[in-house]
DSSP file (Angstrom, degrees, kcal/mol; ACC not computed):
  #  RESIDUE AA STRUCTURE BP1 BP2  ACC     N-H-->O    O-->H-N    N-H-->O    O-->H-N    TCO  KAPPA ALPHA  PHI   PSI    X-CA   Y-CA   Z-CA
    1    1 A X     >        0   0    0      0, 0.0     4,-2.1     0, 0.0     5,-0.2   0.000 360.0 360.0 360.0 -25.6   -6.7  -51.4  123.0
    2    2 A X  H  >  +     0   0    0      2,-0.2     4,-1.9     1,-0.2     5,-0.1   0.919 360.0  44.2 -64.1 -46.7   -8.2  -53.2  120.0
    3    3 A X  H  > S+     0   0    0      1,-0.2     4,-2.2     2,-0.2    -1,-0.2   0.878 112.8  53.2 -65.6 -38.8  -11.1  -54.7  121.9
    4    4 A X  H  > S+     0   0    0      1,-0.2     4,-2.0     2,-0.2    -2,-0.2   0.890 108.0  50.4 -63.3 -40.0  -11.8  -51.4  123.5
    5    5 A X  H  X>S+     0   0    0     -4,-2.1     4,-2.3     2,-0.2     5,-1.1   0.883 108.3  52.8 -66.1 -40.1  -11.9  -49.6  120.1
    6    6 A X  I  <>S+     0   0    0     -4,-1.9     5,-2.4     1,-0.2     6,-0.2   0.939 111.9  45.0 -61.4 -46.4  -14.3  -52.1  118.8
    7    7 A X  I  <5S+     0   0    0     -4,-2.2     5,-0.3     1,-0.2    -2,-0.2   0.864 119.1  40.6 -65.5 -36.8  -16.7  -51.6  121.6
    8    8 A X  I  <5S+     0   0    0     -4,-2.0    -2,-0.2    -5,-0.2    -1,-0.2   0.786 132.9  10.8 -85.9 -28.9  -16.5  -47.8  121.7
    9    9 A X  I  X5S+     0   0    0     -4,-2.3     4,-1.9    -5,-0.2    -3,-0.2   0.787 123.5  44.6-118.3 -53.6  -16.5  -47.1  117.9
   10   10 A X  I  ><S+     0   0    0     -5,-1.1     4,-2.5     1,-0.2     5,-0.2   0.905 110.4  52.1 -72.2 -40.9  -17.3  -49.9  115.6
   11   11 A X  H  ><S+     0   0    0     -5,-2.4     4,-2.3     2,-0.2    -1,-0.2   0.935 112.3  44.7 -63.2 -47.8  -20.3  -51.4  117.5
   12   12 A X  H  > S+     0   0    0     -5,-0.3     4,-2.4    -6,-0.2    -1,-0.2   0.899 113.6  51.3 -63.3 -37.2  -22.2  -48.1  117.7
   13   13 A X  H  X S+     0   0    0     -4,-1.9     4,-2.3     1,-0.2    -2,-0.2   0.925 111.2  47.7 -63.4 -43.6  -21.4  -47.3  114.1
   14   14 A X  H  X S+     0   0    0     -4,-2.5     4,-2.1     2,-0.2    -1,-0.2   0.880 110.7  52.1 -64.6 -37.6  -22.7  -50.7  113.0
   15   15 A X  H  X S+     0   0    0     -4,-2.3     4,-2.1     2,-0.2    -2,-0.2   0.918 110.3  47.6 -65.8 -43.0  -25.9  -50.3  115.1
   16   16 A X  H  X S+     0   0    0     -4,-2.4     4,-2.5     1,-0.2    -2,-0.2   0.902 111.2  51.5 -63.7 -41.0  -26.6  -46.9  113.5
   17   17 A X  H  X S+     0   0    0     -4,-2.3     4,-2.2     1,-0.2    -1,-0.2   0.894 109.9  49.5 -62.8 -39.4  -26.0  -48.4  110.1
   18   18 A X  H  X S+     0   0    0     -4,-2.1     4,-2.2     2,-0.2    -2,-0.2   0.885 111.3  49.1 -67.0 -39.6  -28.4  -51.2  110.8
   19   19 A X  H  X S+     0   0    0     -4,-2.1     4,-2.3     2,-0.2    -2,-0.2   0.910 111.6  49.0 -66.0 -43.0  -31.1  -48.8  112.1
   20   20 A X  H  X S+     0   0    0     -4,-2.5     4,-2.2     2,-0.2    -2,-0.2   0.903 112.0  49.0 -65.3 -41.1  -30.7  -46.6  109.0
   21   21 A X  H  X S+     0   0    0     -4,-2.2     4,-2.4     2,-0.2     5,-0.2   0.917 111.5  48.8 -63.1 -44.1  -31.0  -49.6  106.7
   22   22 A X  H  X S+     0   0    0     -4,-2.2     4,-2.2     1,-0.2    -2,-0.2   0.888 111.5  49.7 -65.8 -38.9  -34.1  -50.9  108.5
   23   23 A X  H  X S+     0   0    0     -4,-2.3     4,-2.5     2,-0.2    -1,-0.2   0.914 111.0  49.2 -64.8 -42.8  -35.8  -47.5  108.3
   24   24 A X  H  X S+     0   0    0     -4,-2.2     4,-1.7     2,-0.2    -2,-0.2   0.913 113.4  46.1 -64.3 -43.1  -35.0  -47.1  104.6
   25   25 A X  H  X S+     0   0    0     -4,-2.4     4,-1.9     2,-0.2    -1,-0.2   0.893 113.3  49.6 -67.1 -39.0  -36.4  -50.6  103.8
   26   26 A X  H  X S+     0   0    0     -4,-2.2     4,-2.1     1,-0.2    -2,-0.2   0.902 109.7  51.0 -67.1 -40.7  -39.5  -50.0  105.9
   27   27 A X  H  X S+     0   0    0     -4,-2.5     4,-2.1     1,-0.2    -1,-0.2   0.864 108.9  51.8 -63.7 -36.9  -40.2  -46.6  104.3
   28   28 A X  H  X S+     0   0    0     -4,-1.7     4,-2.6     2,-0.2    -1,-0.2   0.896 108.5  51.1 -65.9 -41.5  -39.9  -48.3  100.8
   29   29 A X  H  X S+     0   0    0     -4,-1.9     4,-2.2     2,-0.2    -2,-0.2   0.903 110.2  48.5 -64.0 -41.5  -42.4  -50.9  101.9
   30   30 A X  H  X S+     0   0    0     -4,-2.1     4,-2.4     2,-0.2    -1,-0.2   0.913 111.5  50.2 -64.7 -43.2  -44.9  -48.3  103.1
   31   31 A X  H  X S+     0   0    0     -4,-2.1     4,-2.2     1,-0.2    -2,-0.2   0.923 111.4  48.5 -60.9 -45.3  -44.5  -46.4   99.8
   32   32 A X  H  X S+     0   0    0     -4,-2.6     4,-2.1     1,-0.2    -1,-0.2   0.894 111.8  49.2 -61.6 -41.3  -45.1  -49.5   97.7
   33   33 A X  H  X S+     0   0    0     -4,-2.2     4,-2.4     2,-0.2    -1,-0.2   0.893 110.2  50.6 -67.4 -40.0  -48.2  -50.4   99.7
   34   34 A X  H  X S+     0   0    0     -4,-2.4     4,-2.3     1,-0.2    -2,-0.2   0.908 110.4  50.1 -64.2 -41.4  -49.6  -46.9   99.4
   35   35 A X  H  X S+     0   0    0     -4,-2.2     4,-2.0     2,-0.2    -2,-0.2   0.889 110.4  49.7 -63.9 -40.3  -49.0  -47.0   95.6
   36   36 A X  H  X S+     0   0    0     -4,-2.1     4,-2.1     2,-0.2    -2,-0.2   0.907 111.0  48.8 -66.2 -41.3  -50.8  -50.3   95.3
   37   37 A X  H  X S+     0   0    0     -4,-2.4     4,-2.5     1,-0.2    -2,-0.2   0.891 110.0  52.7 -64.8 -37.9  -53.7  -49.1   97.3
   38   38 A X  H  X S+     0   0    0     -4,-2.3     4,-2.4     1,-0.2    -2,-0.2   0.888 108.5  50.5 -64.0 -37.9  -53.9  -46.0   95.1
   39   39 A X  H  X S+     0   0    0     -4,-2.0     4,-2.3     2,-0.2    -2,-0.2   0.900 110.5  48.7 -65.1 -41.4  -54.0  -48.2   92.0
   40   40 A X  H  X S+     0   0    0     -4,-2.1     4,-2.3     2,-0.2    -2,-0.2   0.908 111.9  49.3 -65.8 -41.5  -56.8  -50.3   93.5
   41   41 A X  H  X S+     0   0    0     -4,-2.5     4,-2.3     2,-0.2    -2,-0.2   0.903 111.4  49.1 -64.8 -41.2  -58.8  -47.1   94.3
   42   42 A X  H  X S+     0   0    0     -4,-2.4     4,-2.3     2,-0.2    -2,-0.2   0.911 110.4  50.7 -65.0 -41.6  -58.3  -45.7   90.9
   43   43 A X  H  X S+     0   0    0     -4,-2.3     4,-2.5     1,-0.2    -2,-0.2   0.924 110.9  49.1 -59.0 -45.9  -59.4  -48.9   89.3
   44   44 A X  H  X S+     0   0    0     -4,-2.3     4,-2.5     1,-0.2    -1,-0.2   0.895 110.2  51.3 -61.3 -40.7  -62.5  -48.9   91.4
   45   45 A X  H  X S+     0   0    0     -4,-2.3     4,-2.3     2,-0.2    -1,-0.2   0.890 109.9  49.6 -64.9 -39.6  -63.2  -45.3   90.5
   46   46 A X  H  X S+     0   0    0     -4,-2.3     4,-2.2     2,-0.2    -2,-0.2   0.940 113.7  45.0 -64.1 -47.4  -62.9  -46.1   86.8
   47   47 A X  H  X S+     0   0    0     -4,-2.5     4,-2.4     2,-0.2    -2,-0.2   0.872 112.1  52.1 -64.4 -36.9  -65.3  -49.1   87.1
   48   48 A X  H  X S+     0   0    0     -4,-2.5     4,-2.5     2,-0.2    -1,-0.2   0.923 110.7  47.9 -63.8 -43.4  -67.7  -47.1   89.2
   49   49 A X  H  X S+     0   0    0     -4,-2.3     4,-2.4     1,-0.2    -2,-0.2   0.884 111.0  51.4 -64.9 -38.1  -67.8  -44.3   86.6
   50   50 A X  H  X S+     0   0    0     -4,-2.2     4,-2.2     2,-0.2    -1,-0.2   0.897 111.5  47.3 -65.6 -39.6  -68.3  -46.9   83.8
   51   51 A X  H  X S+     0   0    0     -4,-2.4     4,-2.5     2,-0.2    -2,-0.2   0.882 110.9  51.3 -68.9 -37.3  -71.2  -48.5   85.7
   52   52 A X  H  X S+     0   0    0     -4,-2.5     4,-2.2     2,-0.2     5,-0.2   0.927 109.8  50.1 -62.7 -44.1  -72.8  -45.1   86.4
   53   53 A X  H  X S+     0   0    0     -4,-2.4     4,-3.5     1,-0.2     5,-0.5   0.922 111.1  49.2 -59.9 -45.2  -72.5  -44.2   82.7
   54   54 A X  H  X S+     0   0    0     -4,-2.2     4,-1.9     1,-0.2    -1,-0.2   0.891 110.7  50.1 -61.4 -41.0  -74.2  -47.5   81.8
   55   55 A X  H  < S+     0   0    0     -4,-2.5    -1,-0.2     2,-0.2    -2,-0.2   0.893 120.3  35.6 -64.4 -39.8  -77.0  -46.9   84.3
   56   56 A X  H  < S+     0   0    0     -4,-2.2    -2,-0.2    -5,-0.2    -3,-0.2   0.898 131.2  27.0 -81.5 -44.2  -77.6  -43.4   82.9
   57   57 A X  H  < S-     0   0    0     -4,-3.5    -3,-0.2     2,-0.2    -2,-0.2   0.609 100.7-117.9-101.1 -14.6  -76.9  -43.9   79.2
   58   58 A X  S  < S+     0   0    0     -4,-1.9     2,-0.3    -5,-0.5    -4,-0.2   0.461  85.3  60.6  90.6   1.2  -77.7  -47.6   78.7
   59   59 A X  S    S-     0   0    0     -6,-0.5    -2,-0.2    -9,-0.1    31,-0.2  -0.992  85.2-100.4-154.8 156.3  -74.3  -48.7   77.6
   60   60 A X        -     0   0    0     29,-2.9    31,-0.1    -2,-0.3    -9,-0.1  -0.526  48.9-103.1 -75.4 145.7  -70.7  -48.8   78.8
   61   61 A X        -     0   0    0    -11,-0.2    -1,-0.1    -2,-0.2    32,-0.1  -0.348  17.9-138.2 -68.1 149.2  -68.4  -46.0   77.5
   62   62 A X  S    S+     0   0    0      1,-0.1    24,-0.4    -3,-0.1     2,-0.3   0.625  80.4  30.0 -84.0 -12.1  -66.0  -47.0   74.8
   63   63 A X     >  -     0   0    0      1,-0.1     4,-1.0    22,-0.1     3,-0.1  -0.979  67.2-127.9-146.4 157.3  -63.1  -45.0   76.2
   64   64 A X  H  > S+     0   0    0     -2,-0.3     4,-2.1     1,-0.2     5,-0.2   0.829 110.0  63.2 -66.7 -35.1  -61.6  -43.7   79.4
   65   65 A X  H  > S+     0   0    0      1,-0.2     4,-2.6     2,-0.2    -1,-0.2   0.858  97.7  56.4 -60.6 -35.3  -61.5  -40.2   77.9
   66   66 A X  H  > S+     0   0    0      1,-0.2     4,-2.7     2,-0.2     5,-0.4   0.902 107.3  48.2 -64.5 -39.5  -65.3  -40.3   77.7
   67   67 A X  H  X S+     0   0    0     -4,-1.0     4,-1.8     2,-0.2     6,-1.6   0.879 112.4  49.1 -65.7 -38.7  -65.5  -40.9   81.5
   68   68 A X  H  X S+     0   0    0     -4,-2.1     4,-0.5     4,-0.2    -2,-0.2   0.914 117.3  41.2 -65.5 -42.2  -63.1  -38.1   82.1
   69   69 A X  H  < S+     0   0    0     -4,-2.6    -2,-0.2    -5,-0.2    -3,-0.2   0.901 129.4  23.8 -74.2 -42.2  -65.0  -35.7   79.9
   70   70 A X  H  < S+     0   0    0     -4,-2.7    -3,-0.2    -5,-0.2    -2,-0.2   0.655 128.2  37.3-104.6 -17.9  -68.6  -36.5   80.9
   71   71 A X  H  < S-     0   0    0     -4,-1.8    -3,-0.2    -5,-0.4    -2,-0.1   0.279 100.6-114.1-121.9  10.0  -68.4  -38.1   84.4
   72   72 A X     <  +     0   0    0     -4,-0.5    -4,-0.2     1,-0.2     2,-0.2   0.668  53.7 164.4  69.1  18.2  -65.6  -36.1   86.1
   73   73 A X        -     0   0    0     -6,-1.6     2,-0.5    -9,-0.1    -1,-0.2  -0.480  22.4-156.4 -67.2 136.0  -63.2  -39.0   86.4
   74   74 A X        -     0   0    0     -2,-0.2     2,-0.5   -32,-0.0   -29,-0.1  -0.978   6.5-166.7-119.3 125.2  -59.7  -37.8   87.2
   75   75 A X        -     0   0    0     -2,-0.5     2,-1.3   -29,-0.0     3,-0.1  -0.952  16.3-144.6-116.0 123.0  -56.8  -40.0   86.3
   76   76 A X     >  +     0   0    0     -2,-0.5     4,-1.5     1,-0.2     3,-0.5  -0.712  23.5 175.1 -84.2  93.3  -53.3  -39.4   87.6
   77   77 A X  T  4 S+     0   0    0     -2,-1.3    -1,-0.2     1,-0.2     5,-0.0   0.633  71.3  66.9 -79.2 -13.4  -51.3  -40.4   84.6
   78   78 A X  T  4 S+     0   0    0      1,-0.1    -1,-0.2    -3,-0.1     3,-0.1   0.857 115.8  25.7 -71.2 -34.5  -48.0  -39.3   86.2
   79   79 A X  T  4 S+     0   0    0     -3,-0.5    21,-2.8     1,-0.2     2,-0.4   0.631 124.2  42.7-102.5 -18.0  -48.3  -42.1   88.9
   80   80 A X  E  <  -A   99   0A   0     -4,-1.5     2,-0.5    19,-0.3    19,-0.2  -0.983  60.3-145.2-137.9 141.9  -50.4  -44.7   87.2
   81   81 A X  E     -A   98   0A   0     17,-3.0    17,-2.4    -2,-0.4     2,-0.5  -0.923  26.1-162.6-100.0 125.4  -50.7  -46.4   83.8
   82   82 A X  E     -A   97   0A   0     -2,-0.5     2,-0.5    15,-0.2    15,-0.2  -0.942  11.1-166.7-118.4 128.2  -54.3  -47.2   83.0
   83   83 A X  E     -A   96   0A   0     13,-3.0    13,-2.3    -2,-0.5     2,-0.5  -0.958   7.7-176.8-110.6 124.0  -55.5  -49.6   80.4
   84   84 A X  E     -A   95   0A   0     -2,-0.5     2,-0.5    11,-0.2    11,-0.2  -0.974   1.8-178.0-124.6 115.2  -59.2  -49.4   79.5
   85   85 A X  E     -A   94   0A   0      9,-2.8     9,-2.9    -2,-0.5     2,-0.5  -0.959   7.6-165.3-120.7 119.1  -60.5  -52.0   77.0
   86   86 A X        +     0   0    0     -2,-0.5     3,-0.1   -24,-0.4     7,-0.1  -0.889  10.4 176.0-102.7 127.3  -64.1  -51.9   75.9
   87   87 A X        -     0   0    0     -2,-0.5     2,-0.3     1,-0.4    -1,-0.2   0.850  66.4 -11.9 -97.1 -43.3  -65.4  -55.0   74.1
   88   88 A X    >   -     0   0    0      3,-0.5     3,-1.5     4,-0.0    -1,-0.4  -0.976  66.2-106.3-155.3 160.3  -69.1  -54.2   73.6
   89   89 A X  T 3  S+     0   0    0     -2,-0.3   -29,-2.9     1,-0.3     4,-0.1   0.739 120.4  44.6 -64.2 -22.9  -71.6  -51.6   74.8
   90   90 A X  T 3  S+     0   0    0    -31,-0.2     2,-0.4     2,-0.1    -1,-0.3   0.270 100.3  80.4-105.5  10.5  -73.3  -54.2   77.0
   91   91 A X  S <  S-     0   0    0     -3,-1.5    -3,-0.5   -31,-0.1    -4,-0.3  -0.970  85.7-113.1-118.6 127.2  -70.1  -55.7   78.5
   92   92 A X        -     0   0    0     -2,-0.4    -5,-0.1     1,-0.1    -2,-0.1  -0.287  41.6-107.5 -55.8 142.3  -68.2  -54.1   81.4
   93   93 A X        -     0   0    0     -7,-0.1     2,-0.6   -46,-0.1    -7,-0.2  -0.250  23.1-115.2 -69.7 158.1  -64.8  -52.8   80.3
   94   94 A X  E     -A   85   0A   0     -9,-2.9    -9,-2.8     2,-0.0     2,-0.4  -0.851  37.2-170.4 -90.5 125.4  -61.5  -54.4   81.3
   95   95 A X  E     +A   84   0A   0     -2,-0.6     2,-0.4   -11,-0.2   -11,-0.2  -0.976  11.1 178.5-124.4 130.4  -59.6  -52.0   83.5
   96   96 A X  E     -A   83   0A   0    -13,-2.3   -13,-3.0    -2,-0.4     2,-0.4  -0.999   4.6-172.1-130.7 129.4  -56.0  -52.4   84.6
   97   97 A X  E     -A   82   0A   0     -2,-0.4     2,-0.4   -15,-0.2   -15,-0.2  -0.987   5.5-178.6-124.3 128.0  -54.1  -49.8   86.7
   98   98 A X  E     -A   81   0A   0    -17,-2.4   -17,-3.0    -2,-0.4     2,-0.1  -0.990  28.5-120.2-129.4 128.2  -50.4  -50.2   87.4
   99   99 A X  E      A   80   0A   0     -2,-0.4   -19,-0.3   -19,-0.2   -20,-0.1  -0.389 360.0 360.0 -61.5 141.6  -48.2  -47.9   89.5
  100  100 A X              0   0    0    -21,-2.8    -1,-0.1    -2,-0.1   -20,-0.1   0.446 360.0 360.0 -83.4 360.0  -45.4  -46.3   87.5
């Protein structure tokens, strides 16, 4: 009866547990990849807005807030931490976006 119990109960339970674990790990990987892509898109949007500002005004903006106020940039601060460092009016800013 021991071998019969293993085949009928334990093997299916172990298979279901393995499927659930694989699904959970796969879902996490997709979520992480989506967040990384979102960070890259946000960084590109910040740099594009800074370049647009430079083309129109003749200098790069000194702050991220300026781009938000004057160029319609929207930053999702709940999901991303953004670092915007301006060195000089004629040098593109350093932008770093990290998922939270």
